Structures are given as C-alpha cells and as structure tokens.
N, C-alpha and C positions, 0 to 999 in steps of 0.2 A: 593403407596396406603396407606391411613391412617389405622393403626391397622393391617397392613399385617405383619405376622410373618411366615417365612417358616421353617419347620422342615422336614428333609428328602425330600426336594423339594415339600412339601405339603403346600399350602397357608391355614393356620389355620383359617383365617377369613372367608373362603368360605366353611368350612366343614358343611355338612348337619346335621340336627337333625331329628331323626325318632320319631314319636309318638309311644306309647306303642301298640296301635292297629295295626299300620303299621308293627311293628316288629313281632307281633304275626302272622300276615299274611305271612311275609317272612319266619318265622320258619315253618309254615305249608307247604309252597311251598318246603322248603328243605326236608321235610319228605314225601311229597306226589307226587311231580313232578319227571320228568325224570332227567338224569344227567346234561343236559344243563341248564335247569331251576333251578336245585339245585345250580349249580355253580354261576349263575347270582344272585340268592337270597342271597347266602353266601357273594358274593362280595358287594352287597348292604348293608348287615348287617355290614360288616366290615367298609365300608366307613361311614355308618351312626352312628357308635359308636367310631370314632376316637377322638371325643371330650372327651369321657370317659377316653381314654388313656391319653390325655393331662392333665386332672384333676388329674389323679393318679401320673404321673411322677413329678408333682410339689412338691410332698412330698419328693422327692429324690434330689432336686436341690442343697442341700448343700453337696452332696457326692463327688463332683468334677468330676463326669462322664459326658461325652459329651451328650447333650440333644438328639441329633440324635440317639445315641446308646440306650439310655433309651426308646426312642419312639419306635424304632424297636423291642426291647425286649417286651415292653408293648403290641405291636400289636400281637406278638406271643401268649401272654397270652390271648388276646382278641379272637383270632381265636380258641384257645383251648376251651374257654368258649362257643363260638358259636357252635362248633362241639359237645359239651357235654351237652348243655342246654336241659332240659326236659320241654316241655310245660305243661305236666301234673302236675308239681309242682306249687303250688300257690305262686310263687316268681317272683318278677320283675327281668328282665334280668340284670339290673345294679347291683342289690343286689348280684346276683350270680357271675357276671363277675369281679367286683372290687377285691375281694380276690384272684382270679386267676391271674389277672394282677399284683397285688402286689407280689404274690408268685413268679411269673416268674422273676420279676425284682430283688427280693431278692436273688433268686438262681443265677442270673447272677452276682450280686455284691459279693456273697459268693465265686463263682468260680474264681473271679478276686481278691480275698483277698490275700494280701502279706503274711499273716500268714498261714502256711501250716498245714493242719490237716490230720491225717492218713486216708488212703483210706477206711478202715473198718468203722471208725466212720462217715465219710462223706456219705458212702453208706447207713448206718443205718439211718442217719439224713434225707436223701432225701426220703427214703422209708417211714419214719414217716411223712414227709410233704405231700407226695402223699396220704398216708392213711388218714391224717387229712382232706384233700380235699374230699376224697371219703366219709368219715364218716359225714362230715359237710353236704354234699348233701343228704346223706341217713337219717340222724337224724334230719336235719333242725336246728342244733345248733352246737356250737363249741364242739368237743369231748374232754373228759378228757384224760390225759396222760395214765391212766390205760387202757382205752378203746383202744387207739392206740397200746399200748404195747401188749395187749391181741391179737389183730388182727395180729400183726407181730410175735407173739411167742417170745417176748423179755421181759426182766425185765423192769419195769417202770424207775428204776434208770439208766439203760443203755440208754434208749430212751432220758431221760432228759440230760444225759451227752453228747450224740451225738448232740442234738439240741443246747446245750450251746457251744459246740466246734466250730460250724460253724457260730456263731453269729459274725458279723463284729464288730471290736472295735469302740467305740464312743469317739470322742474328748471331752475333758473337756470344750472346747470352742464352742461346738455345741449348737446353740440356740434351746431352747425347745419351747418357744412361746414369743410373744411380748406383753407388757403391756404399753399402752400409747406411743408406738414408741420405747421404750427401750427394747432390747432383754434380755431375761433371759436365762443364759447359764447353762449347766449341772453342772459346778463347783459351781454355786450359790445354788444348791440343796443338796450339799454334806456336811455332818458334818465332821469336822476334830477333831477326838478325841484326837490327840496328843497335840492340843492347850490347852486342859484342864489342862495340867501340867505347863502352862505358858512358853512353850519353844519357842514361836514365838512372835515377837514384844516386846521382853524383853529389859530392859535397861533403865537407867535414861534418856538418850537422847530422847528415844521414848516417855516416859511419859511426859517429858517437852514439846515435840512437841504436844502431845495430849492436853496439858493444854492450847494451843492457839486456840483450836477448840471450837465451840459452844457446849453447854451441850448435845444437842441431837446427834450431830455427835460423841462426846465422848462416849455416851451410846451405839451407834450403833457399833463403833469399839471395845468397851469393850466386848459386847455380841458376836460379830462375831469372834474376834481373841483371846480373853482371855477365854471366856466361850465356844467357839467352836460351836456356834449355826448357823443354816442355815439362809439365808435371809428371808425365809418364817416364821421361828420361831421368828426372830427379829421383823418382821412386825406385827405378832400377839401380841407380848409383848408390843410394843410401840403404836400400834393402827394406823398404816399407811399401805399403799400398799407395796408389794414387789418391785414394780418399783421405788417407792420413796426411799426405803431402798437402792436399787442398785445405784440410782443417788447420794444420800447423801454419801454413802460409797466411791464411786469413787472420788467425789469431796474432801472428807476429806483426803483420801490417797494421792491425788495429792498435797494438801496443805501441808501435812506432809513431802512429798518428797522435796518440796521447802524449808521448814524449816530446814530439815536435811542436 
C-alpha cells in the first residue's frame, strides 16, 4: 500500500484524526459515564491521538533509538496526558499533551544514558521534572527554577545541578536545522577560543595552500580558523547565509587537502 508505514504493528496511514469537539465529548464521557464507557472513550482518545505521538517522536529520530521503542514510550506519555487532562482549563488537548509526551521520551532516553548519575541527583531531577509539569498545569506557563525549588524544599542551585546532570550528551555532529538542504551541525555554532592564538592551521604550507583559493574562501577560512568565529558570525560579516558559508568552507578545505 502506497504510504503505508508500520510502527509497532500500527499502519500509520490509517490512523484516525479526532476533531476538537469530538475529543471534548470523549473526555466528558470519561468523567460522567460508567467504567465500561470510560474505558471505551479512553481507548478512542488514545487511538485518535496516535498521530500526535508520531509527530513528537520525529524530533528524536537522530538519537539512534528504535522508532518502535520511542513510539511505545510516547504512547505512555499520551495516556498520562489523557488521564490527567482537565476540561475546565481553556487549553487544547494537544497543547497539554505534547510536553508530557516529550517528557516521557526524554526520561526514557536519560534512563538509557551510558553516563551514570548518582541516585540522589537523579531522584531530585525527576522530582523537579514532575513538579514542573504540575506547576505548568497549575500556572498555565513554564515555572521558574526558584518556584520548582520552593515546592520541593530544595535550593535552586541543587535543582539546576540535578537537571544538568541528567541531560544526555549531544554530538558535535548532531544537525540543528537545515538551510537549503545543507545541515547545520552543533560544531558549526561553537566558537573555538584557542584558535585566536593562531594554534590551528599554522605553517607556511597552509598559508601557501590558502593562496590558491579565491578571496572569499580565504576570508572565510581566516575568520573561521584564525579569528575563531562561528559560521553565523562569518555569515553576518560577509553578508551571505550560514548555509553558503558552510558550503564554501567545506569546498575550500577539500581543495586545501588536495593541495597539501
């Protein structure tokens, strides 16, 4: 079947979509009807929002985790959102559910992180994340660290340290976004202060190789590797896009490698 993609045995091309009015009716059934009707309404809400889970897990495609696993974890977050959603709040269900689905997936990724964190730090971080969800629902906005710490009876610095400790490491080659089809990586956004002392790409041979480049490519390499500027800073100075800087930089380095 054209467009058929199966995740956990689910044909994603056939997933239903619920209107906002239909969902509100199902939530009312969950609150007002008997156990059997509540279970049926909950099942229909889960099935009608699986596309929401699919849209969220696309953000984590570059983590190397099996899509089926991410989908199942995302469904757990969806079910938690359904069970805790309050019709009395003037908020669309998707607005409430997406952060919970993301949070559930991030917790799963943190638990599978090869870098080990002490149990006390991890417990404090998870309590802080749970309190953040509670306060977000209560306040209708993202709570400040001080507010989370006050509710937990902990110091704000302790909460920040715990949250930092469970953050998964990010690869320098992880793409941030694409501009014109060319990916921009984390490393492209990082300034290398050590290069300001001229400790990289030094030597007469390198300067001679640079002499064979066009003036614009020479300017880009000089700003990037001698002045230690990021691609975005170079783009602003020269007056072209970051994607163009990335293309020209890669082509210039490839030409220099051939010359050397």
